[in-house]
Structures are given as structure tokens and as C-alpha cells.
C-alpha positions as CSV (number, residue, x, y, z in Angstrom):
1,M,17.7,114.0,-90.7
2,Y,19.6,111.8,-93.1
3,I,22.2,109.1,-91.6
4,K,24.8,108.3,-94.2
5,P,25.1,104.4,-94.6
6,K,28.5,102.6,-94.2
7,V,29.2,99.1,-94.7
8,D,29.8,97.6,-91.6
9,L,18.9,84.2,-89.2
10,S,19.2,83.3,-85.8
11,D,17.6,79.7,-85.0
12,N,16.1,79.8,-88.2
13,E,16.2,82.1,-90.9
14,Q,12.1,81.8,-91.6
15,E,11.6,82.9,-88.2
16,E,13.3,86.0,-88.6
17,V,11.7,87.4,-91.7
18,A,10.3,90.9,-91.1
19,D,7.7,92.4,-93.3
20,K,9.5,90.6,-96.0
21,E,8.0,91.7,-99.4
22,V,5.8,88.5,-100.8
23,F,5.6,90.6,-104.3
24,E,7.8,91.1,-107.3
25,R,7.6,92.9,-110.5
26,K,8.1,91.3,-113.8
27,N,8.7,93.5,-117.1
28,Y,8.1,91.9,-120.5
29,I,8.4,93.3,-124.2
30,V,6.3,91.4,-126.6
31,D,8.5,89.7,-129.4
32,P,8.2,91.7,-132.7
33,G,7.1,88.8,-134.5
34,Q,4.5,87.5,-132.0
35,A,1.1,86.7,-133.2
36,P,-2.2,88.0,-131.5
37,M,-2.7,85.9,-127.9
38,R,-5.1,86.4,-125.3
39,I,-2.8,88.1,-122.4
40,D,-4.0,85.3,-120.1
41,K,-2.7,82.5,-121.9
42,W,0.3,84.2,-122.7
43,L,1.0,84.9,-119.3
44,N,0.2,81.4,-118.0
45,D,3.0,80.4,-120.6
46,K,5.4,82.7,-119.1
47,L,4.9,82.6,-115.4
48,I,6.0,79.4,-113.8
49,N,3.7,77.0,-111.3
50,I,0.6,79.5,-111.5
51,T,-2.7,78.5,-113.0
52,R,-4.6,80.2,-115.5
53,T,-7.4,81.0,-113.2
54,R,-4.9,82.7,-110.8
55,V,-3.5,84.7,-113.6
56,Q,-7.1,85.9,-114.8
57,N,-7.6,86.6,-111.1
58,M,-4.4,89.0,-111.2
59,I,-5.7,90.6,-114.5
60,D,-9.1,91.4,-113.1
61,A,-7.4,92.9,-109.6
62,G,-5.6,95.3,-112.0
63,L,-1.8,93.7,-111.2
64,V,-1.2,93.5,-115.0
65,T,-0.9,96.5,-117.0
66,V,-0.1,97.0,-121.0
67,D,1.8,100.2,-121.6
68,D,0.7,101.4,-118.3
69,K,-3.1,100.5,-118.6
70,T,-5.0,98.1,-117.2
71,V,-6.5,95.4,-119.4
72,K,-8.8,92.5,-119.4
73,S,-8.1,88.8,-119.9
74,S,-9.5,88.9,-123.1
75,Y,-7.0,91.2,-124.5
76,K,-5.0,90.5,-127.4
77,I,-1.3,91.0,-127.0
78,K,0.5,92.9,-129.9
79,P,4.1,92.7,-130.8
80,L,6.2,95.0,-128.9
81,D,3.6,95.4,-126.0
82,K,5.2,96.5,-122.7
83,I,3.5,94.3,-120.0
84,L,4.2,94.8,-116.5
85,V,3.1,92.0,-114.1
86,Y,2.9,92.0,-110.0
87,S,3.6,88.4,-109.0
88,F,3.7,86.4,-105.8
89,L,7.1,85.1,-104.9
90,C,7.0,81.6,-104.1
91,P,6.6,80.8,-100.5
92,E,9.0,78.5,-98.6
93,E,6.2,76.0,-97.8
94,T,2.8,76.0,-99.0
95,K,1.2,72.9,-97.4
96,V,0.0,74.6,-94.2
97,Q,-1.5,71.8,-91.6
98,P,-4.4,73.5,-89.8
99,E,-4.4,73.8,-86.1
100,P,-6.9,75.3,-83.5
101,I,-4.4,78.0,-82.5
102,P,-6.0,80.8,-80.5
103,L,-6.0,84.1,-82.4
104,N,-6.2,87.5,-81.2
105,I,-8.4,89.1,-83.8
106,A,-8.1,93.1,-83.8
107,Y,-10.3,93.3,-86.8
108,E,-12.3,91.3,-89.2
109,D,-14.4,92.1,-92.2
110,N,-15.6,90.4,-95.3
111,D,-12.1,91.0,-96.8
112,V,-9.5,90.6,-94.0
113,I,-8.4,89.7,-90.6
114,V,-6.0,91.7,-88.3
115,V,-4.3,89.8,-86.1
116,N,-2.5,90.9,-83.0
117,K,0.5,88.6,-83.0
118,P,2.1,87.6,-79.8
119,A,5.8,87.2,-79.1
120,N,7.7,83.9,-79.9
121,M,5.1,82.7,-82.6
122,V,6.9,82.3,-86.2
123,V,4.2,83.8,-88.9
124,H,4.7,81.0,-91.8
125,P,5.6,77.5,-91.8
126,G,9.0,76.9,-92.7
127,L,12.3,74.9,-92.0
128,G,12.2,73.3,-88.4
129,N,8.5,75.4,-87.9
130,F,6.0,73.1,-89.5
131,S,3.5,73.6,-87.1
132,G,2.5,76.0,-84.3
133,T,2.8,78.9,-86.5
134,L,0.3,81.7,-87.0
135,L,-0.5,80.4,-90.5
136,N,-1.6,77.1,-89.1
137,G,-4.1,78.9,-87.0
138,I,-5.3,81.0,-89.8
139,V,-6.1,78.1,-92.2
140,Y,-8.0,76.4,-89.4
141,Y,-10.0,79.5,-88.6
142,L,-10.8,80.3,-92.2
143,Q,-11.9,76.6,-92.7
144,Q,-14.4,76.9,-89.7
145,K,-15.9,79.9,-91.2
146,Q,-15.9,77.8,-94.7
147,I,-13.6,80.0,-96.6
148,A,-11.7,78.2,-99.3
149,C,-7.9,78.8,-98.0
150,D,-5.9,76.2,-100.1
151,E,-3.1,77.7,-102.6
152,D,-5.1,77.6,-105.4
153,A,-8.3,79.2,-103.7
154,L,-6.1,81.7,-101.7
155,P,-2.7,82.5,-102.8
156,R,-0.6,82.0,-99.9
157,H,-3.3,81.4,-97.8
158,G,-4.0,85.1,-97.6
159,L,-0.7,85.9,-96.1
160,V,0.6,89.0,-97.7
161,H,3.4,89.9,-95.4
162,R,5.3,88.7,-92.0
163,I,6.8,90.3,-89.0
164,D,9.6,88.6,-86.7
165,K,9.2,85.8,-84.4
166,N,9.8,87.8,-81.4
167,T,8.2,91.1,-82.6
168,T,4.6,91.6,-81.5
169,G,1.6,93.3,-83.1
170,L,-0.8,93.8,-86.2
171,L,-0.6,91.6,-89.4
172,V,-3.1,91.6,-92.1
173,I,-4.6,88.4,-93.9
174,G,-6.4,88.6,-96.7
175,K,-9.6,86.3,-97.2
176,N,-10.0,86.2,-101.1
177,V,-7.9,86.4,-104.3
178,E,-9.1,89.9,-105.0
179,T,-8.1,91.5,-101.3
180,V,-4.9,89.6,-101.3
181,L,-3.7,90.9,-104.7
182,H,-5.0,94.4,-103.7
183,L,-3.1,94.5,-100.1
184,S,0.1,93.0,-101.9
185,K,0.2,95.6,-104.4
186,Q,0.0,98.2,-101.4
187,F,2.7,96.6,-100.0
188,F,4.7,96.5,-103.0
189,N,4.1,100.0,-103.7
190,H,5.0,101.0,-100.2
191,T,1.5,102.6,-99.4
192,I,0.7,100.7,-96.5
193,T,0.9,102.6,-93.3
194,R,3.1,100.6,-90.5
195,R,4.2,102.5,-87.3
196,Y,6.2,100.4,-84.6
197,V,7.1,101.5,-81.0
198,A,10.6,100.5,-80.1
199,L,12.5,101.0,-77.1
200,V,16.3,101.4,-77.9
201,W,19.3,101.9,-75.9
202,G,20.9,105.5,-75.7
203,D,19.4,109.0,-75.6
204,V,18.2,109.5,-79.4
205,Q,19.5,113.1,-79.9
206,Q,16.9,114.6,-82.3
207,N,13.4,114.3,-81.9
208,E,12.8,112.7,-85.3
209,G,14.6,111.9,-88.5
210,T,14.8,109.5,-91.2
211,I,17.3,106.5,-91.9
212,I,18.4,105.7,-95.4
213,S,20.5,102.8,-96.7
214,N,20.7,99.7,-98.8
215,I,20.0,96.5,-96.4
216,G,21.5,93.2,-97.1
217,R,23.0,90.2,-95.3
218,D,26.0,90.5,-93.4
219,Q,29.0,89.2,-95.4
220,R,30.6,87.6,-92.5
221,F,27.4,86.3,-90.2
222,R,24.8,85.2,-93.2
223,K,22.0,84.9,-90.8
224,L,22.4,88.6,-89.7
225,F,21.7,91.7,-91.9
226,T,23.4,95.2,-92.0
227,T,23.5,98.1,-93.7
228,Y,25.5,99.2,-97.1
229,P,25.7,102.4,-99.3
230,V,23.0,103.1,-101.3
231,D,25.2,103.2,-104.1
232,S,26.8,100.3,-103.5
233,G,24.8,97.8,-105.4
234,I,24.4,95.6,-102.2
235,G,21.3,94.7,-100.7
236,K,17.8,96.6,-100.9
237,Y,17.1,100.4,-100.2
238,A,15.4,100.8,-97.1
239,V,13.7,103.9,-95.5
240,T,13.0,104.1,-92.0
241,H,11.4,107.3,-90.3
242,Y,11.8,107.6,-86.4
243,K,10.1,110.0,-83.9
244,V,11.4,110.0,-80.5
245,L,8.1,109.5,-77.8
246,E,9.9,109.5,-74.5
247,R,13.2,109.7,-73.2
248,F,14.6,107.8,-70.0
249,Y,18.2,109.0,-70.3
250,Y,19.7,105.5,-71.0
251,V,17.0,104.2,-73.6
252,T,14.5,105.7,-75.4
253,L,11.0,105.0,-76.8
254,V,10.4,105.8,-80.3
255,E,8.2,105.0,-83.1
256,C,9.3,103.8,-86.5
257,K,7.6,104.3,-89.5
258,L,8.3,102.0,-92.0
259,E,8.4,103.3,-95.9
260,T,9.9,100.0,-97.1
261,G,9.6,96.7,-95.7
262,R,13.0,94.9,-95.5
263,T,14.3,92.0,-93.7
264,H,15.0,92.8,-90.1
265,Q,14.9,96.6,-91.3
266,I,13.8,98.5,-88.3
267,R,16.7,96.2,-85.9
268,V,19.3,96.9,-88.5
269,H,18.6,100.8,-88.8
270,L,18.5,101.1,-85.3
271,K,21.6,99.4,-84.6
272,H,23.6,101.1,-87.5
273,F,22.0,104.3,-86.1
274,G,23.6,103.9,-82.8
275,H,20.6,102.7,-80.8
276,T,20.1,99.3,-81.0
277,L,17.1,97.6,-79.9
278,F,16.3,96.7,-76.3
279,N,17.1,93.1,-75.5
280,D,17.7,92.1,-79.2
281,I,19.7,89.2,-78.8
282,E,20.9,88.6,-82.4
283,Y,22.2,92.6,-83.0
284,G,23.7,92.8,-79.4
285,G,20.9,94.5,-77.5
286,N,20.8,92.0,-74.8
287,R,23.8,93.7,-73.1
288,I,24.2,96.9,-71.2
289,L,24.7,99.5,-73.9
290,K,24.7,102.7,-71.9
291,G,24.3,103.6,-68.4
292,T,26.4,103.4,-65.3
293,I,28.6,100.3,-63.8
294,F,27.1,100.2,-60.4
295,P,25.8,96.5,-59.7
296,K,22.5,98.2,-58.6
297,Y,21.9,99.4,-62.0
298,R,23.1,95.9,-63.6
299,S,20.6,94.4,-61.5
300,F,17.7,97.0,-62.6
301,V,18.5,96.2,-66.3
302,D,18.7,92.5,-65.8
303,N,15.1,92.5,-64.3
304,C,14.3,94.5,-67.4
305,F,15.5,91.7,-69.5
306,E,13.5,89.1,-67.5
307,M,10.5,91.0,-67.7
308,C,10.7,91.5,-71.4
309,P,12.3,88.4,-72.6
310,R,12.8,89.4,-76.6
311,S,13.2,92.1,-78.4
312,A,11.4,95.2,-77.4
313,L,9.5,95.9,-80.7
314,H,5.7,96.0,-81.4
315,A,4.0,96.8,-84.8
316,Q,1.4,99.2,-83.3
317,V,-0.5,100.9,-86.4
318,L,-1.5,99.3,-89.4
319,G,-3.4,101.0,-92.0
320,F,-4.7,100.2,-95.7
321,N,-7.4,99.9,-97.8
322,T,-9.4,96.9,-99.4
323,P,-11.3,96.5,-102.7
324,T,-14.7,97.6,-100.7
325,K,-13.6,99.9,-98.3
326,N,-11.5,103.2,-98.6
327,D,-9.4,103.7,-95.7
328,I,-9.1,101.0,-92.5
329,L,-6.4,102.1,-89.8
330,I,-6.2,100.0,-86.7
331,K,-4.0,100.5,-83.7
332,S,-3.1,97.9,-80.7
333,E,-2.1,98.5,-77.2
334,L,1.5,97.8,-76.3
335,P,1.7,94.1,-75.0
336,Q,2.3,93.7,-71.0
337,D,5.9,92.7,-71.6
338,M,7.0,96.0,-73.1
339,S,4.4,98.1,-71.0
340,T,5.7,96.8,-67.9
341,V,9.3,97.4,-68.7
342,I,8.6,101.2,-70.0
343,E,6.8,101.9,-66.5
344,K,9.9,100.2,-64.7
345,W,12.4,102.6,-66.7
346,R,10.0,105.5,-66.1
347,N,9.9,104.8,-61.9
348,Y,13.6,104.5,-62.3
349,I,14.6,107.6,-63.7
350,K,12.0,109.3,-61.1
351,S,14.1,108.0,-58.5
352,V,17.3,108.6,-59.9
353,A,16.0,112.6,-60.3
354,K,15.1,112.4,-56.4
355,G,18.6,111.4,-55.7
């Protein structure tokens, strides 16, 4: 199913970044008059705020190609060489204070940590959130294991993606430079497996489908995002695949598989699709959008909002590979607030069916 797009950050924009890409791709063509020079030195002069050691690590990880082929740091560039570089976007804040924050670790090996993030936790320090974030806890945890985790030793402190403050679920952190670069390349190329479970307003008609649009900032409400036509030149191309898991007449439980990772992607695509995320305050899901007008029903929904006082969205499945392992696929259980509300809807529908 193709949903044709149309033109239609709350407390802190930093809090609301969902799976935001931390990598970008840069293309260079060497000048015709360029003298032979080691590629690591040449790139060190081109890239801003990056050490030569970091450049060499990127080259070793295969994140630099010349004419579509990987090279070594000792490669001497030639005139008209076509150089492609995957490089880190600058984080908003690189000074992270270690804090002993409890972590729910779903998986760990020598290369990665996969954390099951709780609701109401910001992933990365930023304006208004310099402490108490997941990354503060990660840096402390790595230091306790005597793993070097400063910006020079571990780019972005191992962070390769983020999810919303109020979204629960799986997030992977790299423990070494090679793994961080390896994972980031997978995120950039959209080869990471990411599946979310969402409770949405309304009865989703088709059992599965795909929503495609560009996603960019809303031109009126700059803290929010919205959809734009793919050919509009506004925003970034975004693809979300969905599948119905269970129907409750007035709300539907769906699985969303991300092909891209844009800011607020699932929330924006679901709203555009006509099925706003349940209790998503920023996008209007904290109002009764489907159902009856009877006080008993309103009381039931209000009780659901109290039980799950956040957007009903959980990052349940995360799949990737590391430099030392072929494939890793991790699944987490639904958090209690979501599972309680889902069971409450099941019981409500049963009672309605009985009359």
C-alpha cells in the first residue's frame, strides 16, 4: 500500500530526536593539479574537528572509498580520484559527565551494549538535559569496565542512534571505534533491522502496507515535524512499513518497520496515515480520536492515559552485525505500561461484545 504524501520539539528539541542519523556522506573529487599525498593526511585537512587517528580508524573500518574501492591510510591520492567518506555529524554536546544510572542491559559482548531504554529518559545530553541521560549512565558503565570512552577514544561515546524521550525499547552502543563506525555505516545504509510496536487510534483497514513521504519540520510549528511530497524538495525521504497485530475497534496494535530513520518518523507517518499514536501529546494523540461520546467510554480512555502517560511506542526488535559477529537480533518484551493498556483494551472489547 502506498500512501500519497501531502503537505499538511516539545519541551526540548534534543529530547525528541528519534533514530536521528549521526552519519553523513561526503563526496570529494581530487583537484587535477593535486600532488601525491597520503589519503589520511589529505582527509585530515578536509574534515573539520577530527584527528588524524580518527581518520585512520575510519579508513581501516572501510568508511572511505576511492573510486568505489576501500583503501589503506597509506594510499597516495591522485588527480581526479573520487573519494567517498562516511563521517560523523557533530553531536550537540560532547562533554558527558559519568553518572551511576541503572541500565537495563538486554545484550552485551566485547563490541556492543544493547540497552532497553525506559520511558521519560533522554538519550543524549543537550540544552536543559545535561545530566540524567542514558549516555551519562553509559559513560559511567564503560569507565567501570575500564573502557576508554572519551570523544577521542570512542566517537560519540559509542552512541550511533537515538530514540525519543518517551519511547521505550532497544538502543545499541558501540564499545570501540571499529564497531561504532561499522554500526553507523549500517544505519546510514538502512541495513539495520528496527521494528516497533505501536498502539494507534482508529481501526487500520489494511493488514499491512507502506507509508512513503518526505519528513521535515512543520513550517508553522517548528518543534514538530510533518510530511511533504517526495518531489517537493522539502525534508528527507522516509519509508515506514506497517503490519496490523491486533484490532480493538477504536484502536489498533501495529508493528512498524523502519526502512529509514528520520526524526519523529513513526509518529509523523502514523498521524499522516490517519492513525495518530495513542497518547502522543505533541501530535494530538492524547485526545479521544475514535469511539463513543458516552461518559463511561471517556472515563475508560482517561484511565488508559493514566496507565500509560506517554506515547504508546516501543522499539521491540533490533538487528545488526558487528565486525566480529555475523548477525545479532534482539527482541524485548513490551513495557508494563503498554502491556497493561493493551490488556485493558482487550477486556473492554470483550465486554462490549457481550453487550
